[in-house]
C-alpha positions in Angstrom: 15.6 45.8 -37.1 11.9 45.6 -36.1 11.7 42.0 -37.4 14.6 40.9 -35.2 13.0 42.2 -32.0 9.7 40.7 -33.1 11.3 37.2 -33.5 13.4 37.6 -30.4 10.2 38.4 -28.4 8.5 35.3 -29.8 11.5 33.1 -28.9 11.5 34.5 -25.3 7.7 33.8 -25.0 8.2 30.2 -26.3 11.1 29.6 -23.8 8.9 31.0 -20.9 6.0 28.8 -21.9 8.2 25.8 -22.2 9.6 26.4 -18.7 6.1 26.8 -17.2 5.1 23.6 -18.9 8.0 21.6 -17.6 7.5 23.0 -14.1 3.8 22.0 -14.1 4.7 18.5 -15.4 7.3 18.0 -12.7 4.8 18.9 -10.0 2.0 16.6 -11.5 4.3 13.6 -12.3 3.5 10.5 -10.3 6.0 9.9 -7.5 8.5 7.1 -7.8 7.5 3.9 -6.1 8.7 3.8 -2.5 9.7 0.2 -2.7 11.1 -2.2 -5.3 9.4 -5.6 -5.0 11.9 -8.5 -4.7 9.9 -11.6 -4.0 7.2 -13.0 -1.8 6.0 -9.8 -0.2 9.5 -8.5 0.4 10.8 -5.2 -1.1 13.8 -3.0 -1.2 13.3 0.5 0.0 15.9 3.1 -0.9 15.3 6.6 0.5 18.8 7.9 -0.2 22.5 6.7 -0.5 22.6 6.1 3.3 19.3 4.3 3.6 18.5 1.1 1.7 16.8 -1.7 3.6 14.5 -4.6 3.0 10.9 -4.6 4.3 8.1 -7.1 4.4 4.9 -5.7 3.1 1.9 -6.8 5.1 -1.7 -7.2 3.8 -2.7 -3.9 5.5 -0.1 -2.0 3.5 2.3 -1.6 6.5 6.0 -2.2 5.8 7.9 -4.0 8.6 11.7 -3.6 8.4 13.4 -7.0 8.1 17.0 -6.1 7.1 18.3 -2.7 8.3 20.3 -0.2 6.3 22.6 -0.1 4.4 21.9 -2.9 1.9 24.7 -3.0 -0.7 23.4 -5.7 -2.9 20.8 -8.6 -2.9 20.2 -11.8 -4.8 17.4 -14.3 -5.2 17.4 -18.1 -5.4 14.1 -19.9 -5.3 12.2 -18.8 -2.2 15.3 -17.2 -0.6 16.6 -13.6 -0.7 20.2 -12.9 0.3 21.3 -9.5 1.3 24.8 -8.0 1.8 24.7 -5.2 4.3 27.1 -2.7 5.9 26.5 -0.7 9.0 25.2 2.9 9.0 27.9 5.2 10.4 27.2 6.9 13.7 27.2 10.4 12.1 26.6 12.0 8.7 30.3 13.1 8.7 31.6 9.5 8.6 31.4 7.5 5.3 30.1 3.9 5.4 32.7 1.2 5.6 32.3 -0.7 2.4 35.0 -3.2 3.2 33.1 -5.1 6.0 29.8 -6.7 5.5 27.1 -8.8 7.2 25.0 -11.2 5.3 21.3 -12.0 5.6 19.1 -14.8 4.3 15.3 -14.5 4.2 13.1 -17.6 3.6 10.2 -15.9 1.8 8.0 -19.1 2.0 8.5 -19.8 5.7 9.3 -16.3 6.9 12.5 -17.4 8.7 15.4 -14.8 8.7 19.0 -15.8 9.2 21.2 -12.9 10.1 23.2 -11.0 10.5 25.8 -13.5 9.4 29.2 -12.0 10.2 31.5 -13.6 7.7 31.4 -14.7 4.1 32.6 -18.1 5.1 29.7 -18.6 7.5 27.3 -17.2 4.8 28.7 -19.7 2.3 28.3 -22.6 4.8 24.7 -21.6 5.5 24.0 -21.5 1.7 25.6 -24.9 1.3 23.5 -26.2 4.2 20.3 -24.9 2.6 21.4 -25.9 -0.9 21.3 -22.3 -2.2 23.4 -20.7 -5.0 23.2 -17.0 -5.5 24.5 -16.3 -9.0 23.6 -12.7 -9.8 23.8 -10.0 -7.1 22.0 -6.8 -7.8 23.3 -3.5 -6.4 21.0 -1.1 -4.7 
């Protein structure tokens, strides 16, 4: 019976030490990067499910918002970034409307921004005009 309590005590000590080790590791682990680089100094910033937007990173380290929240998906073709965006609801109680979108085009080489483009037809026309083809859209 003594041996059982002795082993039980050792197991409890090991569990406590493991818990302390995991806690310390979680506190000392490096934070996740605040932005995911896309192309040409532009990056996707996702703070939470209601906040995903595209910023331009300046040389001083400042991030200027280029496309406001909520970015649903984005794609890249050459020097261009395309973004599909829905509006942020007025209050936290209302869910975002994922059936209506605006589109944005960012010329990373020239810095020109086209958007918001209200319809998919207008977006397709602008892509045809600029000879762009966005094959793979990445979700945020």
